[in-house]
A tleap script that builds the chain and sets N, CA, C and O, in Angstrom:
source leaprc.protein.ff14SB
mol = sequence {
  NMET ASN ALA LYS THR VAL ALA ALA LEU VAL
  GLY ILE GLY PHE LEU ALA VAL GLY ILE ILE
  GLY PHE LEU PRO ASN PRO VAL ILE SER PRO
  THR GLY PHE PHE VAL VAL HIE THR ALA ASN
  ASN VAL VAL HIE LEU VAL SER GLY ALA VAL
  LEU LEU ALA GLY VAL HIE SER SER LEU GLY
  ALA GLU MET ALA LEU LYS MET VAL GLY VAL
  VAL TYR ALA LEU ILE ALA PHE LEU ASP TRP
  ALA ILE ASP GLY PRO MET PRO LEU GLY LEU
  VAL ALA MET ASN PRO MET ASP TYR TRP LEU
  HIE VAL ALA LEU ALA VAL VAL ILE LEU GLY
  ALA GLY PHE LEU LEU GLY ASP GLU ALA MET
  CALA
}
set mol.1.N position { 14.160 -4.426 14.295 }
set mol.1.CA position { 12.932 -4.210 13.545 }
set mol.1.C position { 12.189 -5.582 12.858 }
set mol.1.O position { 12.836 -6.270 12.068 }
set mol.2.N position { 11.156 -5.840 13.121 }
set mol.2.CA position { 10.795 -7.332 12.836 }
set mol.2.C position { 9.488 -7.280 11.760 }
set mol.2.O position { 8.967 -6.165 11.802 }
set mol.3.N position { 8.998 -7.956 11.057 }
set mol.3.CA position { 7.899 -7.994 10.401 }
set mol.3.C position { 6.423 -7.534 10.997 }
set mol.3.O position { 5.569 -6.960 10.321 }
set mol.4.N position { 6.293 -7.880 12.333 }
set mol.4.CA position { 5.295 -7.439 13.074 }
set mol.4.C position { 5.108 -5.877 13.056 }
set mol.4.O position { 4.053 -5.242 13.042 }
set mol.5.N position { 6.770 -5.293 13.059 }
set mol.5.CA position { 6.588 -3.709 13.531 }
set mol.5.C position { 6.134 -3.097 12.063 }
set mol.5.O position { 5.152 -2.445 11.706 }
set mol.6.N position { 7.056 -3.501 11.521 }
set mol.6.CA position { 6.840 -2.883 9.919 }
set mol.6.C position { 5.297 -3.142 9.391 }
set mol.6.O position { 4.860 -2.280 8.628 }
set mol.7.N position { 4.756 -3.831 9.598 }
set mol.7.CA position { 3.107 -4.118 9.138 }
set mol.7.C position { 2.218 -3.427 9.667 }
set mol.7.O position { 1.262 -3.004 9.016 }
set mol.8.N position { 2.407 -3.164 11.107 }
set mol.8.CA position { 1.651 -2.393 12.026 }
set mol.8.C position { 2.092 -0.662 11.804 }
set mol.8.O position { 1.240 0.201 12.016 }
set mol.9.N position { 3.343 -0.335 11.412 }
set mol.9.CA position { 3.586 1.007 11.020 }
set mol.9.C position { 2.724 1.618 9.379 }
set mol.9.O position { 2.192 2.673 9.035 }
set mol.10.N position { 2.982 0.269 8.722 }
set mol.10.CA position { 2.726 0.559 7.251 }
set mol.10.C position { 1.338 0.413 7.500 }
set mol.10.O position { 0.739 1.463 7.266 }
set mol.11.N position { 0.630 -0.490 7.881 }
set mol.11.CA position { -1.170 -0.528 8.107 }
set mol.11.C position { -1.379 0.713 8.422 }
set mol.11.O position { -2.008 1.380 7.601 }
set mol.12.N position { -0.929 1.354 9.654 }
set mol.12.CA position { -1.627 2.487 10.034 }
set mol.12.C position { -1.491 3.500 8.776 }
set mol.12.O position { -2.402 4.123 8.231 }
set mol.13.N position { -0.362 3.500 8.519 }
set mol.13.CA position { -0.113 4.847 7.279 }
set mol.13.C position { -1.224 4.666 6.182 }
set mol.13.O position { -1.885 5.505 5.570 }
set mol.14.N position { -1.210 3.125 6.131 }
set mol.14.CA position { -2.269 3.154 4.843 }
set mol.14.C position { -3.873 3.437 5.067 }
set mol.14.O position { -4.671 3.724 4.175 }
set mol.15.N position { -4.187 3.274 6.606 }
set mol.15.CA position { -5.339 3.332 7.127 }
set mol.15.C position { -5.677 4.928 6.789 }
set mol.15.O position { -6.582 5.336 6.061 }
set mol.16.N position { -4.693 5.717 7.521 }
set mol.16.CA position { -4.054 7.085 7.468 }
set mol.16.C position { -4.617 7.456 6.216 }
set mol.16.O position { -5.666 8.098 6.220 }
set mol.17.N position { -4.057 7.137 5.122 }
set mol.17.CA position { -3.977 7.811 3.441 }
set mol.17.C position { -5.461 7.379 3.267 }
set mol.17.O position { -6.121 8.103 2.521 }
set mol.18.N position { -5.995 6.480 3.747 }
set mol.18.CA position { -7.310 5.911 3.154 }
set mol.18.C position { -8.451 7.080 3.517 }
set mol.18.O position { -9.305 7.565 2.775 }
set mol.19.N position { -8.186 7.334 4.803 }
set mol.19.CA position { -9.443 8.387 5.578 }
set mol.19.C position { -8.998 9.484 4.781 }
set mol.19.O position { -9.897 10.041 4.150 }
set mol.20.N position { -7.742 9.981 4.632 }
set mol.20.CA position { -7.274 11.555 4.547 }
set mol.20.C position { -8.059 11.683 2.501 }
set mol.20.O position { -8.382 12.710 1.903 }
set mol.21.N position { -8.101 10.527 2.103 }
set mol.21.CA position { -8.145 10.515 0.583 }
set mol.21.C position { -9.854 10.907 0.260 }
set mol.21.O position { -10.421 11.161 -0.803 }
set mol.22.N position { -10.368 10.826 1.680 }
set mol.22.CA position { -11.542 11.248 1.520 }
set mol.22.C position { -12.192 12.897 1.744 }
set mol.22.O position { -13.258 13.378 1.360 }
set mol.23.N position { -11.060 13.496 2.528 }
set mol.23.CA position { -10.931 14.678 2.675 }
set mol.23.C position { -10.510 15.561 1.789 }
set mol.23.O position { -9.633 15.227 0.993 }
set mol.24.N position { -11.038 16.804 1.766 }
set mol.24.CA position { -10.096 17.867 0.387 }
set mol.24.C position { -9.097 18.059 1.118 }
set mol.24.O position { -9.019 18.220 2.336 }
set mol.25.N position { -8.026 18.027 0.008 }
set mol.25.CA position { -6.693 18.689 0.640 }
set mol.25.C position { -5.923 18.461 -0.647 }
set mol.25.O position { -6.207 17.708 -1.579 }
set mol.26.N position { -4.729 19.396 -0.475 }
set mol.26.CA position { -3.818 19.308 -2.162 }
set mol.26.C position { -2.944 18.347 -2.006 }
set mol.26.O position { -1.942 18.571 -2.685 }
set mol.27.N position { -2.860 16.935 -1.137 }
set mol.27.CA position { -1.464 16.272 -1.031 }
set mol.27.C position { -2.171 15.197 -1.716 }
set mol.27.O position { -1.696 14.939 -2.822 }
set mol.28.N position { -3.557 14.237 -1.227 }
set mol.28.CA position { -4.003 13.155 -1.493 }
set mol.28.C position { -5.170 13.493 -1.839 }
set mol.28.O position { -5.857 13.783 -0.859 }
set mol.29.N position { -5.753 13.593 -2.922 }
set mol.29.CA position { -6.780 13.718 -3.297 }
set mol.29.C position { -7.193 13.534 -5.011 }
set mol.29.O position { -6.463 12.939 -5.802 }
set mol.30.N position { -8.504 14.174 -5.377 }
set mol.30.CA position { -8.642 13.943 -6.896 }
set mol.30.C position { -7.716 14.973 -8.033 }
set mol.30.O position { -7.590 14.854 -9.252 }
set mol.31.N position { -7.260 15.798 -7.272 }
set mol.31.CA position { -6.814 17.056 -7.838 }
set mol.31.C position { -5.426 17.217 -7.243 }
set mol.31.O position { -4.704 18.048 -7.795 }
set mol.32.N position { -4.807 16.365 -5.910 }
set mol.32.CA position { -3.579 16.439 -5.757 }
set mol.32.C position { -2.258 16.135 -6.333 }
set mol.32.O position { -2.088 15.895 -7.528 }
set mol.33.N position { -1.365 16.152 -5.477 }
set mol.33.CA position { -0.120 16.015 -5.400 }
set mol.33.C position { -0.227 14.111 -5.851 }
set mol.33.O position { 0.434 13.710 -6.809 }
set mol.34.N position { -0.673 13.612 -5.440 }
set mol.34.CA position { -0.761 11.903 -5.031 }
set mol.34.C position { -2.388 11.842 -5.629 }
set mol.34.O position { -3.216 12.342 -4.867 }
set mol.35.N position { -2.751 11.446 -6.531 }
set mol.35.CA position { -4.200 11.155 -7.383 }
set mol.35.C position { -4.827 10.333 -6.680 }
set mol.35.O position { -4.165 9.316 -6.474 }
set mol.36.N position { -6.261 10.337 -6.021 }
set mol.36.CA position { -7.168 9.594 -5.544 }
set mol.36.C position { -8.179 9.328 -5.693 }
set mol.36.O position { -8.629 10.425 -6.025 }
set mol.37.N position { -9.291 8.422 -5.722 }
set mol.37.CA position { -10.469 8.375 -5.736 }
set mol.37.C position { -11.158 7.436 -4.962 }
set mol.37.O position { -10.436 6.790 -4.202 }
set mol.38.N position { -12.344 7.180 -4.943 }
set mol.38.CA position { -12.839 6.358 -4.092 }
set mol.38.C position { -12.391 4.942 -3.835 }
set mol.38.O position { -12.408 4.330 -2.767 }
set mol.39.N position { -11.936 4.489 -5.171 }
set mol.39.CA position { -11.289 2.979 -5.236 }
set mol.39.C position { -10.175 3.255 -4.622 }
set mol.39.O position { -10.143 2.978 -3.423 }
set mol.40.N position { -9.437 3.628 -5.003 }
set mol.40.CA position { -7.927 4.387 -4.252 }
set mol.40.C position { -8.037 4.301 -2.880 }
set mol.40.O position { -7.051 3.739 -2.403 }
set mol.41.N position { -8.998 4.700 -1.914 }
set mol.41.CA position { -9.341 5.191 -0.897 }
set mol.41.C position { -9.557 3.873 -0.207 }
set mol.41.O position { -9.001 3.713 0.880 }
set mol.42.N position { -10.231 2.997 -0.661 }
set mol.42.CA position { -10.738 1.608 -0.484 }
set mol.42.C position { -9.781 0.466 -0.551 }
set mol.42.O position { -9.853 -0.609 0.044 }
set mol.43.N position { -8.795 0.928 -1.454 }
set mol.43.CA position { -7.548 -0.256 -1.510 }
set mol.43.C position { -6.673 0.262 -0.514 }
set mol.43.O position { -6.059 -0.612 0.097 }
set mol.44.N position { -6.422 1.542 -0.148 }
set mol.44.CA position { -5.525 1.961 0.978 }
set mol.44.C position { -6.057 1.126 2.273 }
set mol.44.O position { -5.307 0.445 2.972 }
set mol.45.N position { -7.379 1.267 2.480 }
set mol.45.CA position { -8.291 0.989 3.835 }
set mol.45.C position { -8.066 -0.928 3.915 }
set mol.45.O position { -7.609 -1.614 4.830 }
set mol.46.N position { -8.611 -1.332 2.542 }
set mol.46.CA position { -8.135 -2.796 2.916 }
set mol.46.C position { -6.670 -3.186 3.019 }
set mol.46.O position { -6.300 -4.123 3.726 }
set mol.47.N position { -5.751 -2.348 2.203 }
set mol.47.CA position { -4.323 -3.106 2.873 }
set mol.47.C position { -3.783 -2.734 4.028 }
set mol.47.O position { -2.836 -3.344 4.524 }
set mol.48.N position { -4.439 -1.500 4.668 }
set mol.48.CA position { -3.941 -1.149 6.344 }
set mol.48.C position { -4.819 -2.176 7.184 }
set mol.48.O position { -4.533 -2.565 8.317 }
set mol.49.N position { -5.654 -2.458 6.631 }
set mol.49.CA position { -6.863 -3.651 7.446 }
set mol.49.C position { -6.206 -5.080 7.245 }
set mol.49.O position { -6.433 -5.834 8.191 }
set mol.50.N position { -5.391 -5.657 6.152 }
set mol.50.CA position { -4.720 -6.798 6.150 }
set mol.50.C position { -3.450 -6.743 6.683 }
set mol.50.O position { -2.890 -7.790 7.009 }
set mol.51.N position { -2.887 -5.617 6.826 }
set mol.51.CA position { -1.720 -5.705 7.458 }
set mol.51.C position { -1.615 -5.245 8.977 }
set mol.51.O position { -0.577 -5.110 9.625 }
set mol.52.N position { -2.715 -5.069 9.332 }
set mol.52.CA position { -2.885 -5.100 11.071 }
set mol.52.C position { -3.246 -6.308 11.215 }
set mol.52.O position { -2.732 -6.978 12.110 }
set mol.53.N position { -4.528 -7.028 10.087 }
set mol.53.CA position { -4.814 -8.156 10.512 }
set mol.53.C position { -3.799 -9.486 10.469 }
set mol.53.O position { -4.129 -10.547 11.000 }
set mol.54.N position { -2.635 -9.318 9.835 }
set mol.54.CA position { -1.435 -10.132 9.708 }
set mol.54.C position { -0.857 -9.861 11.004 }
set mol.54.O position { -0.428 -10.909 11.487 }
set mol.55.N position { -0.652 -8.711 11.866 }
set mol.55.CA position { -0.056 -8.384 12.905 }
set mol.55.C position { -0.728 -9.332 14.207 }
set mol.55.O position { -0.181 -10.180 14.912 }
set mol.56.N position { -1.914 -8.898 14.210 }
set mol.56.CA position { -2.936 -9.823 15.143 }
set mol.56.C position { -3.350 -11.234 15.121 }
set mol.56.O position { -3.752 -11.822 16.124 }
set mol.57.N position { -3.246 -11.744 13.998 }
set mol.57.CA position { -4.038 -13.279 13.662 }
set mol.57.C position { -2.739 -14.359 13.325 }
set mol.57.O position { -1.524 -14.227 13.478 }
set mol.58.N position { -3.423 -15.281 12.893 }
set mol.58.CA position { -2.502 -16.045 12.405 }
set mol.58.C position { -1.926 -16.539 10.881 }
set mol.58.O position { -1.478 -17.622 10.504 }
set mol.59.N position { -2.134 -15.302 10.210 }
set mol.59.CA position { -2.234 -14.987 9.102 }
set mol.59.C position { -0.645 -14.895 9.019 }
set mol.59.O position { 0.007 -15.552 8.207 }
set mol.60.N position { -0.089 -14.009 9.945 }
set mol.60.CA position { 1.145 -13.196 10.082 }
set mol.60.C position { 1.862 -12.284 9.344 }
set mol.60.O position { 1.910 -12.323 8.114 }
set mol.61.N position { 2.410 -11.483 10.008 }
set mol.61.CA position { 3.032 -10.130 9.368 }
set mol.61.C position { 3.888 -10.374 7.984 }
set mol.61.O position { 3.896 -9.567 7.055 }
set mol.62.N position { 4.325 -11.133 7.994 }
set mol.62.CA position { 5.331 -11.862 6.915 }
set mol.62.C position { 4.330 -11.876 5.465 }
set mol.62.O position { 4.459 -11.241 4.418 }
set mol.63.N position { 3.308 -12.867 5.888 }
set mol.63.CA position { 2.558 -13.202 4.955 }
set mol.63.C position { 1.645 -11.741 4.241 }
set mol.63.O position { 1.649 -11.273 3.102 }
set mol.64.N position { 1.006 -11.387 5.346 }
set mol.64.CA position { 0.437 -10.060 5.112 }
set mol.64.C position { 1.210 -9.241 4.123 }
set mol.64.O position { 0.800 -8.758 3.068 }
set mol.65.N position { 2.696 -9.158 4.789 }
set mol.65.CA position { 3.485 -7.684 4.027 }
set mol.65.C position { 3.477 -8.169 2.397 }
set mol.65.O position { 3.335 -7.422 1.429 }
set mol.66.N position { 3.693 -9.801 2.382 }
set mol.66.CA position { 4.165 -10.112 1.030 }
set mol.66.C position { 2.568 -10.111 0.095 }
set mol.66.O position { 2.633 -9.643 -1.042 }
set mol.67.N position { 1.456 -10.529 0.492 }
set mol.67.CA position { 0.309 -9.967 -0.067 }
set mol.67.C position { 0.128 -8.656 -0.559 }
set mol.67.O position { -0.106 -8.361 -1.731 }
set mol.68.N position { 0.279 -7.683 0.648 }
set mol.68.CA position { 0.198 -6.360 0.352 }
set mol.68.C position { 1.419 -6.020 -0.723 }
set mol.68.O position { 1.120 -5.301 -1.676 }
set mol.69.N position { 2.411 -6.375 -0.641 }
set mol.69.CA position { 3.591 -6.069 -1.776 }
set mol.69.C position { 3.607 -6.318 -2.893 }
set mol.69.O position { 4.201 -5.633 -3.726 }
set mol.70.N position { 2.824 -7.569 -3.197 }
set mol.70.CA position { 2.397 -8.357 -4.547 }
set mol.70.C position { 1.100 -7.557 -4.889 }
set mol.70.O position { 0.867 -7.607 -6.097 }
set mol.71.N position { 0.278 -6.906 -4.246 }
set mol.71.CA position { -0.544 -6.178 -5.002 }
set mol.71.C position { -0.135 -4.577 -5.358 }
set mol.71.O position { -0.799 -3.935 -6.172 }
set mol.72.N position { 0.793 -4.122 -4.801 }
set mol.72.CA position { 1.194 -2.694 -4.846 }
set mol.72.C position { 2.350 -2.850 -6.272 }
set mol.72.O position { 2.449 -1.965 -7.121 }
set mol.73.N position { 3.051 -3.983 -6.296 }
set mol.73.CA position { 3.681 -4.615 -7.212 }
set mol.73.C position { 2.747 -4.433 -8.624 }
set mol.73.O position { 3.017 -3.704 -9.579 }
set mol.74.N position { 1.711 -5.213 -8.480 }
set mol.74.CA position { 0.935 -5.330 -9.711 }
set mol.74.C position { 0.147 -4.094 -10.020 }
set mol.74.O position { -0.033 -3.801 -11.202 }
set mol.75.N position { -0.320 -3.373 -9.102 }
set mol.75.CA position { -0.750 -2.041 -9.216 }
set mol.75.C position { 0.206 -0.841 -10.260 }
set mol.75.O position { -0.239 -0.157 -11.181 }
set mol.76.N position { 1.808 -0.902 -9.661 }
set mol.76.CA position { 2.847 -0.473 -10.509 }
set mol.76.C position { 2.796 -1.128 -11.755 }
set mol.76.O position { 2.368 -0.582 -12.772 }
set mol.77.N position { 3.161 -2.119 -11.714 }
set mol.77.CA position { 3.189 -2.497 -13.216 }
set mol.77.C position { 2.246 -2.466 -14.323 }
set mol.77.O position { 2.562 -2.423 -15.512 }
set mol.78.N position { 0.840 -2.496 -13.763 }
set mol.78.CA position { -0.314 -1.753 -14.778 }
set mol.78.C position { -0.237 -0.587 -15.266 }
set mol.78.O position { -0.556 -0.287 -16.416 }
set mol.79.N position { 0.377 0.472 -14.061 }
set mol.79.CA position { 0.354 1.584 -14.611 }
set mol.79.C position { 1.387 1.760 -15.838 }
set mol.79.O position { 1.338 2.418 -16.877 }
set mol.80.N position { 2.358 0.878 -15.265 }
set mol.80.CA position { 3.713 1.077 -16.543 }
set mol.80.C position { 3.496 0.571 -17.948 }
set mol.80.O position { 4.034 0.885 -19.010 }
set mol.81.N position { 2.377 -0.465 -17.592 }
set mol.81.CA position { 2.143 -1.173 -18.825 }
set mol.81.C position { 1.027 -0.712 -19.532 }
set mol.81.O position { 0.948 -0.991 -20.729 }
set mol.82.N position { 0.044 0.029 -18.924 }
set mol.82.CA position { -1.122 0.343 -19.645 }
set mol.82.C position { -1.125 2.260 -19.300 }
set mol.82.O position { -1.401 2.836 -18.248 }
set mol.83.N position { -0.742 2.796 -20.531 }
set mol.83.CA position { -0.574 4.127 -20.270 }
set mol.83.C position { -2.001 4.716 -19.873 }
set mol.83.O position { -3.049 4.212 -20.275 }
set mol.84.N position { -1.948 5.630 -19.195 }
set mol.84.CA position { -3.048 6.706 -19.009 }
set mol.84.C position { -3.016 6.836 -17.389 }
set mol.84.O position { -2.059 6.626 -16.643 }
set mol.85.N position { -4.322 7.238 -17.063 }
set mol.85.CA position { -4.727 7.972 -16.044 }
set mol.85.C position { -5.509 6.829 -14.721 }
set mol.85.O position { -5.548 6.942 -13.496 }
set mol.86.N position { -5.969 5.923 -15.517 }
set mol.86.CA position { -6.698 5.260 -14.837 }
set mol.86.C position { -6.230 3.832 -15.460 }
set mol.86.O position { -6.942 3.542 -16.421 }
set mol.87.N position { -5.294 2.920 -15.198 }
set mol.87.CA position { -5.119 1.555 -15.993 }
set mol.87.C position { -6.105 0.628 -15.384 }
set mol.87.O position { -6.169 0.295 -14.200 }
set mol.88.N position { -7.017 0.186 -16.566 }
set mol.88.CA position { -8.145 -0.611 -16.548 }
set mol.88.C position { -9.258 -0.258 -15.797 }
set mol.88.O position { -10.225 -0.990 -15.583 }
set mol.89.N position { -9.078 1.048 -15.343 }
set mol.89.CA position { -10.356 1.831 -14.968 }
set mol.89.C position { -10.278 1.642 -13.422 }
set mol.89.O position { -11.184 2.099 -12.726 }
set mol.90.N position { -9.241 0.995 -12.874 }
set mol.90.CA position { -9.363 0.557 -11.340 }
set mol.90.C position { -8.939 1.647 -10.636 }
set mol.90.O position { -9.749 2.109 -9.832 }
set mol.91.N position { -7.565 2.328 -10.763 }
set mol.91.CA position { -7.044 3.264 -9.833 }
set mol.91.C position { -6.506 4.467 -10.715 }
set mol.91.O position { -5.973 4.290 -11.811 }
set mol.92.N position { -6.712 5.807 -10.085 }
set mol.92.CA position { -6.411 6.835 -10.753 }
set mol.92.C position { -4.690 6.976 -10.314 }
set mol.92.O position { -4.358 6.828 -9.138 }
set mol.93.N position { -3.985 7.183 -11.062 }
set mol.93.CA position { -2.693 7.404 -11.085 }
set mol.93.C position { -1.911 8.576 -11.908 }
set mol.93.O position { -2.266 8.855 -13.053 }
set mol.94.N position { -0.843 9.241 -11.276 }
set mol.94.CA position { -0.230 9.791 -12.157 }
set mol.94.C position { 1.468 9.677 -11.778 }
set mol.94.O position { 1.832 8.880 -10.913 }
set mol.95.N position { 2.212 10.332 -12.327 }
set mol.95.CA position { 3.726 9.820 -12.225 }
set mol.95.C position { 4.098 9.686 -10.764 }
set mol.95.O position { 4.875 8.842 -10.316 }
set mol.96.N position { 3.520 10.520 -10.142 }
set mol.96.CA position { 4.095 10.437 -8.652 }
set mol.96.C position { 3.394 8.914 -8.178 }
set mol.96.O position { 3.996 8.053 -7.537 }
set mol.97.N position { 2.354 8.845 -8.534 }
set mol.97.CA position { 1.691 7.599 -7.798 }
set mol.97.C position { 2.516 6.540 -8.162 }
set mol.97.O position { 3.114 5.819 -7.364 }
set mol.98.N position { 2.548 6.437 -9.628 }
set mol.98.CA position { 3.504 5.418 -10.215 }
set mol.98.C position { 4.791 5.103 -9.027 }
set mol.98.O position { 4.889 4.006 -8.476 }
set mol.99.N position { 5.590 6.084 -8.793 }
set mol.99.CA position { 7.146 5.802 -8.543 }
set mol.99.C position { 6.646 5.574 -6.805 }
set mol.99.O position { 7.349 4.797 -6.160 }
set mol.100.N position { 5.627 6.148 -6.183 }
set mol.100.CA position { 5.282 5.587 -5.042 }
set mol.100.C position { 4.849 4.205 -4.934 }
set mol.100.O position { 5.123 3.488 -3.972 }
set mol.101.N position { 4.313 3.924 -5.727 }
set mol.101.CA position { 3.701 2.246 -5.867 }
set mol.101.C position { 4.683 1.240 -5.970 }
set mol.101.O position { 4.633 0.165 -5.372 }
set mol.102.N position { 5.898 1.735 -7.012 }
set mol.102.CA position { 7.257 1.070 -7.061 }
set mol.102.C position { 7.548 1.146 -5.704 }
set mol.102.O position { 7.425 0.102 -5.063 }
set mol.103.N position { 7.917 2.176 -5.110 }
set mol.103.CA position { 8.952 2.367 -3.539 }
set mol.103.C position { 8.065 1.109 -2.714 }
set mol.103.O position { 8.587 0.053 -2.358 }
set mol.104.N position { 6.922 1.393 -2.544 }
set mol.104.CA position { 5.992 1.045 -1.561 }
set mol.104.C position { 5.904 -0.900 -1.915 }
set mol.104.O position { 5.673 -1.647 -0.964 }
set mol.105.N position { 6.058 -1.324 -2.954 }
set mol.105.CA position { 6.203 -2.654 -3.255 }
set mol.105.C position { 7.658 -3.284 -2.835 }
set mol.105.O position { 7.797 -4.367 -2.266 }
set mol.106.N position { 8.650 -2.453 -3.200 }
set mol.106.CA position { 10.178 -2.957 -2.837 }
set mol.106.C position { 9.991 -2.758 -1.688 }
set mol.106.O position { 10.369 -3.816 -1.185 }
set mol.107.N position { 9.524 -1.861 -0.556 }
set mol.107.CA position { 9.840 -2.057 0.737 }
set mol.107.C position { 8.899 -3.100 1.321 }
set mol.107.O position { 9.288 -3.824 2.238 }
set mol.108.N position { 7.815 -3.186 0.875 }
set mol.108.CA position { 6.934 -4.051 1.635 }
set mol.108.C position { 7.374 -5.375 1.530 }
set mol.108.O position { 7.674 -6.108 2.472 }
set mol.109.N position { 7.409 -5.766 -0.192 }
set mol.109.CA position { 8.148 -7.039 -0.159 }
set mol.109.C position { 9.437 -7.279 0.475 }
set mol.109.O position { 9.598 -8.363 1.037 }
set mol.110.N position { 10.277 -6.512 0.465 }
set mol.110.CA position { 11.410 -6.627 1.193 }
set mol.110.C position { 11.197 -7.108 2.452 }
set mol.110.O position { 11.440 -8.297 2.657 }
set mol.111.N position { 10.719 -6.295 3.490 }
set mol.111.CA position { 10.023 -6.638 4.971 }
set mol.111.C position { 9.542 -7.815 4.611 }
set mol.111.O position { 10.215 -8.574 5.308 }
set mol.112.N position { 8.891 -8.411 4.044 }
set mol.112.CA position { 7.498 -9.962 4.163 }
set mol.112.C position { 8.597 -10.630 4.032 }
set mol.112.O position { 8.689 -11.469 4.928 }
set mol.113.N position { 9.866 -10.635 2.996 }
set mol.113.CA position { 11.187 -11.725 2.785 }
set mol.113.C position { 12.032 -11.519 3.664 }
set mol.113.O position { 12.522 -12.562 4.095 }
set mol.114.N position { 12.448 -10.506 4.160 }
set mol.114.CA position { 13.917 -10.480 4.823 }
set mol.114.C position { 13.414 -10.264 6.538 }
set mol.114.O position { 14.198 -10.577 7.435 }
set mol.115.N position { 12.459 -9.874 6.753 }
set mol.115.CA position { 12.372 -9.771 8.275 }
set mol.115.C position { 11.228 -11.138 9.250 }
set mol.115.O position { 10.085 -11.348 8.843 }
set mol.116.N position { 11.551 -11.569 9.952 }
set mol.116.CA position { 10.790 -12.555 10.170 }
set mol.116.C position { 9.514 -11.865 11.406 }
set mol.116.O position { 9.661 -10.758 11.925 }
set mol.117.N position { 8.705 -12.485 11.600 }
set mol.117.CA position { 7.328 -12.128 12.720 }
set mol.117.C position { 8.023 -12.048 13.978 }
set mol.117.O position { 7.707 -11.034 14.601 }
set mol.118.N position { 8.691 -12.631 14.438 }
set mol.118.CA position { 9.654 -12.305 15.658 }
set mol.118.C position { 11.037 -11.622 15.640 }
set mol.118.O position { 11.747 -11.810 14.653 }
set mol.119.N position { 11.473 -10.852 16.641 }
set mol.119.CA position { 12.393 -10.192 16.823 }
set mol.119.C position { 13.674 -11.264 16.942 }
set mol.119.O position { 13.718 -12.266 17.656 }
set mol.120.N position { 14.611 -10.802 16.113 }
set mol.120.CA position { 15.784 -11.270 16.338 }
set mol.120.C position { 16.833 -11.368 17.780 }
set mol.120.O position { 17.148 -10.386 18.452 }
set mol.121.N position { 17.201 -12.571 18.011 }
set mol.121.CA position { 17.912 -12.489 19.370 }
set mol.121.C position { 19.432 -12.235 19.116 }
set mol.121.O position { 20.207 -12.133 20.067 }
savepdb mol mol.pdb
quit
């Protein structure tokens, strides 16, 4: 597995979550297991677009993973540092969102730093 594969899979996942967040459902919604609102959905869509752009441009998947990973680490840090359902009024969060953002940051940053854009021989 290489950074391009991870960036493509995670990017598609973010795009799917961003779209699903606009649709009424019990999992990813304003009242769902993972709390989202329009700003969250836009962040997910942009994250997915950046990762896919990294796969298909000179930006590179490694750099795209690092950039998106830093964003999710920052979001997790803000949720931890600023208690409340909407840190800085930017994104809605609950404890499940916090732990998901921590896990995403670790996995995405790990892939960005440990995997190369090209498959190893």
